[in-house]
C-alpha positions in Angstrom: 0.3 17.7 -51.7 2.9 15.5 -50.0 6.4 16.7 -49.7 9.8 15.2 -48.6 9.1 16.7 -45.1 5.7 16.6 -43.5 5.0 19.2 -40.8 2.4 18.9 -38.0 1.5 22.6 -38.0 3.0 24.4 -41.0 0.4 24.3 -43.8 1.5 22.9 -47.1 -0.1 25.7 -49.1 1.4 28.7 -47.2 2.3 31.5 -49.7 2.9 34.5 -47.4 6.7 35.0 -47.0 8.1 34.3 -43.5 9.9 31.9 -41.3 7.5 29.3 -40.0 9.3 27.0 -37.5 7.3 24.6 -35.4 8.6 23.2 -32.2 8.2 19.4 -31.6 8.9 18.0 -28.1 8.4 14.3 -29.0 12.1 13.6 -28.7 12.9 15.9 -25.8 12.8 13.3 -23.2 15.7 10.8 -23.0 16.3 7.9 -20.7 13.6 6.0 -18.8 10.4 7.9 -17.9 9.3 8.4 -14.3 6.2 6.3 -13.5 3.4 8.1 -11.6 1.8 6.3 -8.7 -1.2 7.8 -6.9 -1.4 6.9 -3.2 -5.0 6.6 -2.1 -6.1 6.2 1.5 -9.7 5.1 2.2 -11.3 4.8 5.6 -14.0 5.9 8.0 -14.4 9.5 9.0 -15.9 10.9 12.2 -18.7 13.4 12.3 -16.1 16.1 13.0 -14.2 15.4 9.8 -14.7 17.8 7.0 -14.2 15.4 4.1 -17.1 14.8 1.7 -17.9 11.1 1.8 -17.2 8.9 -1.2 -15.4 11.8 -2.9 -11.7 11.9 -3.5 -10.0 15.0 -2.1 -9.6 17.5 -4.9 -6.1 18.5 -3.7 -3.2 16.2 -3.1 -2.9 16.0 0.7 0.6 17.0 1.6 0.5 17.1 5.4 -0.9 14.8 8.1 -2.6 17.8 9.8 -4.8 18.3 6.7 -5.7 14.6 6.7 -6.7 14.8 10.4 -8.9 17.7 9.6 -10.6 15.8 6.8 -11.1 12.6 8.8 -11.5 14.0 12.3 -9.2 13.3 15.2 -9.1 9.7 16.2 -10.7 8.5 12.9 -9.4 5.6 10.9 -8.7 7.9 8.0 -6.6 10.2 10.2 -4.7 7.3 11.8 -3.8 5.8 8.5 -2.7 9.1 7.0 -0.4 9.9 9.9 1.4 6.6 9.5 1.6 6.9 5.7 3.2 10.4 6.0 5.7 9.0 8.5 6.7 6.3 6.0 6.6 8.5 2.9 7.2 12.1 4.0 7.5 13.3 0.4 4.4 11.6 -0.8 1.2 13.2 -1.8 -2.0 11.4 -0.9 -5.6 11.3 -2.0 -8.1 10.6 0.7 -11.6 9.1 0.3 -13.7 9.1 3.4 -16.8 7.1 4.2 -19.3 7.1 7.1 -19.6 4.1 9.4 -22.1 1.4 8.3 -25.4 2.5 9.8 -26.3 -1.0 10.8 -22.9 -1.8 12.2 -21.9 -2.1 15.9 -18.9 -0.5 17.7 -16.5 -2.8 19.5 -16.4 -2.5 23.3 -14.0 -3.5 26.0 -13.2 -2.7 29.6 -10.6 -2.1 32.3 -11.5 -3.3 35.8 -9.6 -1.8 38.7 -9.0 -3.2 42.1 -7.4 -1.3 45.0 -6.8 0.6 47.1 -3.2 1.7 46.3 -0.7 1.0 49.0 1.9 3.3 47.4 1.9 6.1 44.9 2.9 5.5 41.3 1.9 5.7 37.7 -0.2 3.4 35.6 1.3 2.9 32.1 -1.6 2.1 29.9 -1.3 1.6 26.1 -4.2 2.3 23.8 -3.3 1.3 20.2 0.4 1.7 21.2 -0.2 5.2 22.5 0.9 5.6 26.1 -1.7 6.9 28.6 0.0 7.8 31.9 -2.4 7.9 35.0 -1.1 9.1 38.3 -2.0 7.2 41.4 -1.7 8.4 45.0 -1.3 6.2 48.0 -4.7 5.2 49.4 -6.5 6.0 46.1 -9.5 3.6 45.9 -10.4 1.6 42.8 -13.2 4.0 42.0 -10.9 7.0 42.2 -8.4 5.3 39.9 -11.1 4.2 37.4 -12.3 7.8 37.2 -8.8 9.0 36.5 -8.3 6.4 33.8 -11.5 7.4 32.0 -10.5 11.1 32.2 -7.0 10.5 30.9 -8.2 8.4 27.9 -10.9 11.0 27.0 -8.4 13.8 27.2 -6.7 12.4 24.1 -9.0 12.8 21.1 -6.5 11.1 18.8 -7.1 7.7 20.4 -9.4 5.3 18.5 -11.7 4.8 21.5 -13.5 6.6 24.3 -14.0 5.7 28.0 -16.7 6.0 30.6 -17.0 4.7 34.2 -19.5 1.9 34.3 -22.9 3.0 35.6 -23.3 0.1 38.0 -19.7 -0.6 38.9 -17.7 2.5 39.6 -14.4 0.5 39.6 -14.8 -0.4 36.0 -14.0 1.7 32.9 -16.0 0.8 29.8 -14.3 1.4 26.4 -16.0 2.0 23.1 -14.5 2.3 19.7 -15.1 5.6 18.0 -16.2 3.8 14.8 -18.7 1.1 14.2 -17.2 -1.9 12.4 -14.9 -4.9 12.7 -11.8 -2.8 12.9 -12.6 -1.8 16.5 -12.0 -5.5 17.5 -8.3 -4.9 16.7 -7.8 -2.0 19.0 -5.1 -3.1 21.5 -5.5 -2.2 25.2 -2.8 -3.2 27.6 -0.5 -2.0 30.4 3.1 -2.2 31.5 4.6 -3.0 28.1 8.2 -1.8 28.6 10.8 -2.9 31.1 10.5 -1.1 34.4 6.8 -0.4 34.2 4.8 -1.8 37.1 1.5 -1.1 38.8 1.6 0.6 42.1 1.4 -1.8 45.0 -2.2 -2.7 45.9 -3.5 -1.9 42.4 -4.5 -4.6 39.8 -6.0 -4.1 36.4 -8.0 -6.6 34.4 -8.4 -5.7 30.7 -11.3 -7.1 28.7 -10.3 -7.3 25.0 -12.2 -5.2 22.5 -14.9 -7.3 20.8 -18.3 -7.0 19.3 -17.5 -4.7 16.4 -19.5 -5.7 13.3 -20.2 -4.3 9.8 -17.8 -2.6 7.5 -18.6 0.1 4.9 -19.0 -1.1 1.3 -15.9 -0.3 -0.7 -17.7 -0.4 -4.0 -18.7 3.3 -4.2 -15.1 4.3 -3.1 -13.6 2.2 -5.9 -16.0 3.8 -8.4 -14.8 7.2 -7.3 -11.3 6.4 -8.6 -12.3 4.3 -11.6 -10.4 6.4 -14.1 -7.2 6.8 -12.1 -3.9 5.2 -13.1 -1.6 3.2 -10.9 -3.2 3.3 -7.5 -1.4 2.3 -4.3 -4.5 1.7 -2.2 -4.4 1.6 1.6 -7.5 -0.1 3.0 -8.5 -0.7 6.6 -11.2 -3.4 5.9 -10.2 -7.0 5.2 -13.6 -8.8 5.1 -14.1 -11.2 2.2 -16.7 -9.1 0.4 -14.6 -5.9 0.2 -11.4 -7.8 -0.6 -13.2 -9.6 -3.5 -14.4 -6.2 -4.9 -10.9 -4.8 -4.7 -9.4 -7.8 -6.4 -12.0 -7.8 -9.3 -11.6 -4.0 -9.8 -7.8 -4.1 -9.9 -7.7 -7.2 -12.2 -9.8 -5.2 -14.7 -7.5 -2.2 -14.3 -4.4 -4.4 -15.0 -5.7 -5.6 -18.4 -4.4 -4.2 -21.7 -7.4 -2.1 -22.5 -7.0 0.0 -19.3 -3.4 -0.4 -18.2 -4.1 1.2 -14.8 -1.9 -1.1 -12.7 -2.9 -0.8 -9.1 -2.1 -2.5 -5.8 -3.8 -2.7 -2.4 -2.2 -3.0 1.0 -4.0 -4.3 4.1 -3.0 -5.9 7.3 -4.6 -8.8 9.3 -4.3 -9.9 12.9 -4.5 -13.5 14.0 -2.8 -16.7 15.0 -0.7 -18.6 12.6 -3.6 -20.9 11.8 -6.1 -18.1 11.2 -3.6 -16.1 9.1 -2.7 -19.2 7.1 -6.4 -19.8 6.4 -7.0 -16.1 5.5 -4.1 -16.2 3.0 -5.3 -19.5 1.5 -8.7 -17.9 0.6 -7.1 -15.0 -1.3 -5.4 -15.4 -4.7 -4.8 -12.0 -6.4 -1.6 -10.4 -7.8 -3.1 -7.1 -6.8 -3.3 -7.4 -3.0 -0.7 -7.5 -0.3 -1.7 -8.7 3.2 0.8 -7.8 5.9 1.0 -9.8 9.2 0.2 -8.3 12.5 1.7 -10.6 15.1 0.8 -9.5 18.6 1.6 -5.9 17.9 0.1 -3.1 20.0 -0.4 -1.1 16.7 -3.6 -1.5 14.8 -3.4 -3.4 11.5 -4.7 -0.4 9.4 -1.8 1.7 10.7 0.7 -1.1 9.9 -0.8 -1.4 6.4 -0.4 2.4 5.9 3.2 2.4 7.0 4.1 -0.6 4.8 2.3 0.9 1.8 4.0 4.3 2.3 7.5 2.6 2.4 6.8 0.4 -0.7 5.4 3.4 -2.7 8.5 5.4 -1.8 11.0 2.8 -3.0 8.8 1.5 -5.8 8.5 4.9 -7.5 12.3 5.2 -7.6 13.1 1.5 -8.4 10.3 -1.0 -8.9 12.7 -3.9 -8.9 14.6 -3.2 -5.6 13.7 -5.4 -2.6 12.0 -3.8 0.4 13.9 -5.9 2.9 15.1 -3.9 5.9 13.1 -0.8 5.3 12.1 0.5 8.7 8.6 1.4 9.6 9.1 4.7 11.5 7.4 5.1 14.9 5.9 1.6 15.1 6.9 -0.4 18.2 7.8 -4.0 17.8 5.7 -6.7 19.5 7.0 -8.5 22.6 9.4 -11.3 21.7 7.0 -13.9 23.0 4.4 -12.7 20.4 6.7 -12.9 17.4 6.5 -15.7 14.9 9.7 -17.7 14.4 11.4 -18.1 11.0 9.7 -21.4 10.0 6.3 -19.9 10.7 7.0 -16.8 8.7 8.3 -18.9 5.9 5.0 -20.8 5.8 3.0 -17.5 6.0 4.9 -16.3 3.0 3.8 -19.4 1.1 0.2 -18.6 2.1 0.6 -15.1 0.6 1.0 -13.3 3.9 3.8 -10.6 3.9 6.1 -10.6 6.9 8.0 -8.2 9.1 11.2 -8.5 11.2 12.4 -6.7 14.3 15.8 -5.3 15.3 17.3 -5.7 18.8 16.4 -2.1 19.6 12.7 -2.7 18.8 12.9 -1.3 15.2 10.2 -2.7 13.0 11.3 -3.5 9.4 9.9 -5.1 6.3 11.1 -8.6 5.7 9.2 -9.7 2.6 6.3 -8.2 0.7 4.4 -10.6 -1.5 1.0 -10.8 -3.2 -1.7 -13.4 -2.4 -1.4 -14.9 -5.9 -0.4 -18.5 -5.6 -2.2 -20.4 -8.4 -3.1 -19.5 -12.0 -6.5 -19.7 -13.6 -6.1 -23.5 -14.0 -5.3 -24.0 -10.3 -1.6 -24.7 -11.0 0.9 -23.3 -8.5 2.8 -20.3 -9.9 5.3 -17.7 -8.6 4.7 -15.3 -11.5 3.4 -12.5 -9.2 4.6 -13.8 -5.9 6.7 -10.7 -5.4 5.2 -7.3 -6.3 8.5 -6.3 -7.7 7.7 -8.6 -10.6 4.4 -7.0 -11.3 5.7 -3.4 -10.8 8.8 -4.0 -13.0 6.7 -5.6 -15.8 4.3 -2.8 -15.6 7.1 -0.3 -15.7 8.4 -1.9 -18.9 4.8 -1.7 -20.3 4.5 1.9 -19.3 7.9 2.9 -20.7 7.2 1.1 -24.0 3.8 2.8 -24.2 5.3 6.2 -23.5 8.0 5.7 -26.2 5.5 4.8 -28.9 3.0 7.5 -27.9 5.6 10.3 -27.7 7.8 9.4 -30.6 5.1 8.4 -33.2 1.8 9.9 -32.1 0.6 10.8 -35.6 2.8 8.8 -38.0 2.0 6.9 -41.0 2.7 3.1 -41.2 4.6 1.5 -44.1 6.2 -1.9 -44.8 9.9 -2.4 -43.9 12.3 -1.2 -46.6 9.8 1.2 -48.2 11.7 4.0 -50.0 10.3 7.2 -48.5 11.9 10.6 -47.9 13.7 11.0 -44.6 11.4 13.8 -43.5 8.3 11.8 -43.9 6.4 10.9 -40.7 6.4 7.2 -41.4 7.3 4.3 -39.1 7.9 0.7 -39.9 8.0 -2.4 -37.9 11.8 -2.5 -38.3 12.0 1.0 -36.8 9.8 0.0 -33.9 11.9 -3.0 -33.3 15.0 -0.9 -33.1 13.3 1.5 -30.7 12.1 -1.3 -28.5 15.6 -2.9 -28.3 17.1 0.5 -27.5 14.5 0.9 -24.7 15.4 -2.5 -23.3 19.1 -1.5 -23.3 18.1 1.7 -21.3 16.2 -0.5 -18.8 19.1 -2.9 -18.6 21.4 0.1 -17.7 18.8 1.2 -15.2 19.0 -2.2 -13.5 15.5 -3.4 -14.4 16.2 -5.9 -17.2 18.8 -8.5 -18.0 19.8 -10.8 -20.9 19.1 -8.2 -23.5 20.6 -10.5 -26.3 17.9 -13.0 -25.6 15.3 -10.2 -25.6 16.5 -9.0 -29.0 16.5 -12.5 -30.5 13.0 -13.3 -29.3 11.4 -9.9 -30.0 8.6 -10.2 -32.6 7.5 -7.0 -34.4 5.2 -7.5 -37.4 2.8 -5.4 -39.4 -0.7 -6.9 -39.0 -2.1 -9.0 -41.9 -5.6 -8.3 -40.7 -5.3 -4.6 -40.2 -2.9 -2.6 -42.3 -2.9 0.2 -39.7 -1.7 -2.0 -36.9 1.7 -3.4 -35.7 1.7 -6.5 -33.6 4.5 -7.3 -31.2 5.5 -9.9 -28.6 8.3 -9.1 -26.2 9.8 -11.3 -23.5 11.8 -9.0 -21.1 13.9 -10.8 -18.5 13.1 -8.9 -15.3 16.0 -8.4 -12.9 15.6 -10.4 -9.7 16.1 -9.6 -6.0 19.0 -10.8 -4.0 17.0 -12.4 -1.2 18.9 -15.5 -0.2 22.6 -16.4 0.0 23.2 -20.1 0.5 26.6 -21.7 1.0 28.3 -24.7 2.5 31.5 -24.5 4.6 33.7 -27.5 4.4 36.4 -26.9 6.9 39.8 -28.6 7.1 41.6 -29.2 10.4 
């Protein structure tokens, strides 16, 4: 029978003498709960990689070396993991590998050499921002230099391409991406990037840009492999419309109230202002961030991994804090002539393209991270999810609210307000839930995530359902704290 105190584990009809004391941890946790985010890297593996395709790694990958083993040296998967670990050294990552599309084609390029060298020196080649130094001796012919270039490139298995001397022109080095697919077109090949680097006299190099890569793997099976996972930070190397649409649709479903698996995808795209503006205009999702790659030697998938790692690092600690000024470790800045000016970057942000900035010492930093969401379902312009801080902070409120209800009242009964029940009864009312929710909002205000709690309290609705007596309905309007992005002022001087 019911008593003035209801226990979860002590039976009501116990007769054997003893001291039966249950331990309940539902009120052990105080303050705001930590929110878990799972960082997932998807990408192509090479035949030498040990990862099982389309299968998330069972263990959380805690070192870049392990990621290289799984993807294979020089693989997209390994390259992305290396940058992610640099950006978030304390992170634990899940990797999902895939094979190249069988019907795809690998990008190709070339380095044509002319000589002979009239002095000794060193060629400073850069393959995807990795320096390849090639020694040249006075009187070396073009064919000798070409052979040396091919040998030096192939000596580094971590590079994303391989080299071979052309079969009909021994002064030409043919380059081939290790992977089939569109990504290979973005592998940067250049020489003499830094001040003081110069070709030995008598030697010229002509670089043919990497082109011809076609066909990306289908992301659908990879998304299915993580369908039940909560709060994914996804790092993806493919930016074609088909794969992006699948990510957006999958993450929109996750974001809804029946799943509450808030997730976000980071990619990076190369291009001119016009092409980037067009690309951003075709995307409209609060769940994707597209980072600009403006003339950088670094491949876009590596940029995406670095940005995602930094954002996950800060977002897990404080979802509302800006990312402005966070450095991307180890990434070289593009040449000044290749950087977009401020008006151009401002317009790219309007198009949903996130931007970077660069220090005088060549440090690469985050400027602004936005989503591609620009218009609502009616086509009306909106800034609701322009910044991912808004989405991440709102989701944190939802998560903390859910944790509060689930841990404090997991198996309680529900009664009307002002019901006269014993204090030890496991009964909750709408009034109690209202007080708990306001207290949570106060905690989040103190944590720097919400503001205007008086308005929150006045507008909070908490009612027992009329249609279902076992249900409480609520509407909350938390005022999310904003980011200090802009300081505007006028100076009116007096002589």
